[in-house]
N, C-alpha and C positions, 0 to 999 in steps of 0.2 A: 384471558379469554373468558367470555361468558358463554356457558354451554346450555343456557335455557332454551325455550322454544323460539325466542327471537333470533334474528341473524347474529352469528357470532362475530365479535369484534376483537381485534388484536391491537394492543398498544405497544408501540416500538419507541424506545428512548435511546438514541445514539449518544455516544460520549461527547461528541462535538467535533467540529472541524470537517472540512470537505472530505478528507480521507475516511471518515467514519459515516458521515451522513449519506454519501453516495451509495456505498454498498448496502446500507440499511434500507434505502429507498428501493433498491433492486430486490431486496428480500421482501419488502412490502408488496411488490408486484407478484411475487410467488404466492403470497397469501391470497391476493385478489383472485389469482387464477384458480384457487381452490375454494372460492365462494365466501371468503371472509371479508368483512369490512375492516379497514385499517386506519388507525390514527397514529401519526408520528408526532411525538412530543419533542420540541426543540428548545434549546436555550438561545436567548438573544446574545449574539457575540458581544463581549464587553468592549472590544476595540474594533475600529474600522481600519484595517490595514490592507495593503495591496495583496497580502498573502492569506487573509482570513476568509476569502471567498465572499467578500462584501457583495450583497445582492444575490448570493447563491441560493439562499432559502427561497427568495421570491421567484427565482428562475425555476427551481425544482417544483415548487407548489404550482406555478402556472402551467408547467408541462405535465403535471400528474393530477388532473382534476378528480380522478377517482379515489385519491388518497386524501384523508383529512389531515391537516397540519395544525397543530396547536403550539404556539410559541409562548413559553413561560415569560412572565413579566421580568424585565431586566432588574438585576440587583447591582449595587455599586461595584465597579471593577476593583481588583486588588490594588492597594496603594504600594506600588513597588518602591517608592522613595522612602517610605517609613520602615522598610525591611531590606536594607541594602545587601545584607548577607544571606538572605533567604532565597533559595532557587525559585525562579518564576514559576516553574512547574508546580511547586508545592502551593504557592499562592493561588494559582489558577485552579488547582485541585480542591483547595478549600472552598473556593467559590462554587465549584460544581457540586461539592458535597452538600451544600445548602439546598440544592435542587434534588440530588440523588436520594438523600435520606428521607425527605418528605414524600417523594414519589414512591419509593420502594416500600415505605411504611404503609402508605395508602393502599398499594396493590396487595400487600400481604394481609392487611386487615380485611380485605374482601375475599381472601382465600384464593386469589389469582395466582396460579403457578408462575414462578419467575425462572426464566431461562436466560442464558448469556448468549449474545451474538459476538463471536470473535472475528473481527474483520481481517485479520492476518491469517497466515497459513498454519497447518497442523504441526509442522516442524517447530515453528516458533513457540506455539502453545505447549508442545511436548517439553521443550527446554525450560520454559518459564514454570511449568508445573513441577519440574524436578529441581529447580534452582534453590528453593528454600532449604531443602535438605542438605544441599552442597554448602550453602553459606552458614548453616547453623553451627555455632560453636567456633567459627573462624575468628581469630583475633586481628587478622590483616585482610586487606582486600585481594581481589584476584589479579590486580594490575601487575603484581610482582611475578606472576606466572608467564607473562608475555604471550608468546604464540603457542605455549604448551597445549596440546589437544586435550579437551575434556570429553569424557564419555557420557552420553545420555542415551537412554533407550529410544529407538525409533529414528535416530538421525545420524549422519556421518560424524566423525570426530570433529569437535568444534573448538577452534583456537580460543583460548580464554580472552584474547584481545578483541575477538569479534562479538563478544556479548555487548549488550547495551552499555554505553560508556559509563553511565552513572552507577553501574553495579561493580565497577572495577576498583572503586575506592574503598573506604572504611565500611564494613558491613553494618556498623552501628550508626552510620550517618542517617539522618532523618529521611533524606530522599530515598536512599537505598531501602530502608525498612518500609517506607510507604509503598514503594513499587512492589515489594514482596507481598505486602498485604493485599494489594490490588490483584496480583496474579493468583494468589490463593483464592480470592473471591471469585475468580473466573470459573472455577470448578466447584464453588459452594452454592450451586443452584440445582434445579431439577435436571439440567442438561445444558449442553453447549452446542449451538449451531455454528458451524465454521465455514468460512468462504474458501472452500477447496473442493476437489473431487477425488474419489478413491484411488484411481489409477495414478494420479499425480503424486500422492503422498501416502501410499498404502502402509509403508513401514511406520510412519509417525502415527497414523490412525490406529494401527494395531497396538502401539505402545500404551495407549490409554486403557486397554483391556488387560494389560499385564500387571499382575499383583506387585511386581517389583518396581513399577513406575513410581508410586508413592507407597512404600511399605506401611502396612497397617491401615490403609484407607482404600475403600472402594470408590473409584471415581464415577461420576454420573455419566450417562450416555453422551457420546459425542457424535453429532450428525453432520456429515459432510454434504452440504447443500449447494455448493458452487459449481462452476464459477459464476458469481454474481457480478457482472460488469455491464457497463453501458453498451448499447447496441450500435451507437454511432448514428450517422445519418445527417450530414450537413448539406444534403442535397446532391442530386446528380448533375450531370453536365447541362441538363435542360434548365437548371435553376442557377445558372452561373452568376446572375446578378446578386444573389444572396450568398454565394458560396465563397468561403475563404480563399484568398489568392494563392495560398500555399498548395491547396488541393488542385487548383487549376494548373499550377506549375508541375505537380506530380503527374498529371494527365499526360504531359508531353515527354515523360521519362520512360526508358525501357523497363520492362518487368523485372522486379527484384534487384534493382540497380542502385537504390538510394539508401544511405545510412541516415537514420533519424536520431537526433541527439536532443534529449530533454531530461531534466533532473527533477521533475515533479513540481508541485505547487509551492513547496517551501525551499527547494534546493537553491544553494547560492555558491558561486565560485568567485575566486579573486580575479582582479583584472589581469594579473600575470598569468593565471591559469587559462583565462579566456584567450589570450594571445597565443599561448602554447597550443591550445586546441586548434586555433586557426592555422598555425603552421603545420600541424599534423594533417589536417584535412586537405590543405593545399598541396602538400607534398605527396599525399596518397593518390592524387589524381582521380579519386572516386566522387560520385555524385553525393550530395548531402543536403539535408534539411535540418537546420539548427535553430533551436529556441535559445535566445540569449536574453539573460535577465541582468538587471543592474546589481552589482555586487552589494552584499550586506555591509552595513556600517561597522559591524563588530563580529567577532567569532563566538560570542556568548549566546545563551538561549534567548536573550532579549531581541536578537535579530528577527525572530519569528513575529514580533509585534511591530516591526518597522513599516513605515509607509514609504515604499521605494518608488522613485519616478521611473518613467520609461527609460530604457537604456539609450545612451548616446553611442551609437555604433561607430561613429567616426573616432571617438575617443577610446573605445574599448578594443576595437579590432586593429590589426596592423595596417599601416598606411597602404592603400591600394589593394587590400585583400578582396573587397567586394567586386572591384573591377576585374581583377585577375581571375576570379572564380565565377564570374558572371556566366550564366547558362548552365553550369553543372552544379552550382550551389545556390541555396536559398536561405536567407537568414530572417527569422521571425522575431519580432520584439515581444518578450515577456510570455506569450501564450500562443499555443496552437491547438487545434481540435485533435487531441492525441489519438482517440479511438479511431477517428476517420483516417488519420495518417497511417496508423498501424494496419488498418484493414485495406489500404489502397494497394493495388497490385504492384506499384512501382517500389514499394518499401521492402528492402531486403535485409535490413539489420537495424537494431535499436540499441543505442547507448543509453543506459538507464541507471538511475540511482538505486534500483532494486526495491523500491516500495512495492508492497504486495499488490495493490491495485494495478500499478503499471505492469508488474510481472504477469498477472492474470490476463490483462488486456493484450499483451504480446502473445501469450500462449494461445488465447482464443483466436488471434489473427494468424497464428502460425509463423511468427517472426522470431528468428534467433536473436540473442541479446549479447551485449558487451557490458559487463558489470562495473559500475563505478559508484559503489555505495558511499553515502555521506554521513549517516548517523542513525540513531534509533536502532531498530532491529535489522537494518538494511544489510549489514555485513553478515549477519546470520543467514538472511535470504540468499546472499551471494554464494555461501557455502552450499546450500541446497541446490541452487540453480546450476552450479558448475560441476557438481558431483554426478556419479552415474545414475542416481535415482531419477533425476530430471534430465541432466545432460543436455541442456538447451542453451547454454551460455558459456562464454569465456570471460576471464577477468582482465581488467586493465591494470597492470602492475603499477603500483605507486599510490593507489587509492588509500592504503592504510598509513602512508606517510604524509598525505595531504597534497601531493603534487604528482601529476602524470605527465611525462615528457612527450614532446611531439613525436619522437621516433616510435614510442610505444603505441600512440594513437594511430599513426600511419600503418604500422605493422599489423595491428589487430583488426583494423577496418579492412585491410586487404585480405587478411586471413579469412574473415567471415564471408566476404563478398566474392572471393576469387579462388580460394584454395580447396583441396580435397577435404581437409578438416571442416571447412566452412560448408561444403556440400553435405557432409554428414550431419552437421548441426541443423541445416535446413530440413533434411529428411526427418530428423528427430522432432523438430518444431512442427512439421506438417502432421506427424503422427499424433502429437499431443493435441493439436487443433482438432483432429478427428475425435480423439477420446473425450475432449472437453464437450464437444457437441453431443456425443452419445450419452454422456453422463446426465444431460438435462432432458433427454427424450423420454417418452413413456417407457418404463421398464429399465431406464438407465439408473446408475448407482445413486446419483444425487436426487433424482425423482423418488426413488424407493426410500431413501433416507428421510426425505421430507414427509412422505406419507407415514413412515414409522413414527416420526416426531408427532404428527397430528394424532395418531392412534394412542401414543403414550400419554399425551396431554388429556385426551378423553378418558383414558383409564384412571388417571389421577383423580378425576372428579366423580367417578362412579363408585 
């Protein structure tokens, strides 16, 4: 930020990927509301894949004319073929580092204070902040601990198996050590802005102020400024010509009667699992809106770079499924307007991969969730979502073994939509929806936290 007499400008630099760029753009809008100019610096995606958000930058820029976007010139993408034994994440990180080091050095040379924006939740950040001390000195990975619960300040007991998968192997592995360095740098700035709100994760937020969180180190301030999510708006009924067909279908369904199934922009399920989901939904007798994507060609990290075609529903779904569920079910190929679906009155439950953006979107919409985490920090989020602190979701057993049976899908969908436990989940979800809205109002916790952040930045320069 420049605090001279001219209008102040904020430079935002997301890590890359739709899951990071989206929340950062919502943060930019908060700065705009407080009278700042905003420039978002973006990296040109090195690959054009169906999952990379191809065209996403152009869409975001076109729909946010008040924000300046600067796309850094592309550099050659990593040569995966030359490093067959190196994890793609490390190669991508090396490419990003060529941007990061130059940008950060430039900002620091100007005396610009550097803050971190953490797009996931406070619980995840609390665990990541304490992990280096846990791993220090270990000769073996955490994988051998299985589901042994690990104790971290600010969060419920965390099964070791639910940590990020790459952390479970050898702690001396290059990927593990690189991740540790990244997470240590999260709190090696003047402060951390985090996409959550106080009443949602109060215990985790308090942990950062506890001297036992990282013994011998005082952590920088952590500002909970969320929920930063899209507002939706694919048009009302009067704009039916431009409105996605799935929303028109929802218009004809009873209130809170539909379960929505979607596994994020990168989620991938096998053909066998897709058929099992179909059987569970059909046997449940419940209404559903289901986003089906073409299965990935492999289980490795390279699947994130694949260009996948549109799904062949006739090949992926059981024979006659679409006809038998016609009227009470709607299948969408590859993508649906998730925020609009969640905010629709007919949506009563959400089967989710537990990505933080999706979790917040459901909370803002007041929709209870069924947890089916796939990777990254999603299993950690599942723990937070299903425990008493949030208490807004149930788990689908089998997620941790890689396969959820039809009977489990049928039972849990019925539980959330029909049972007394489901009613309690809906009440809790409605309460969190109200708290999320209040956090962003004048005098709300997130509004106050953001104003405190602005004040702290100003004091740094005086």
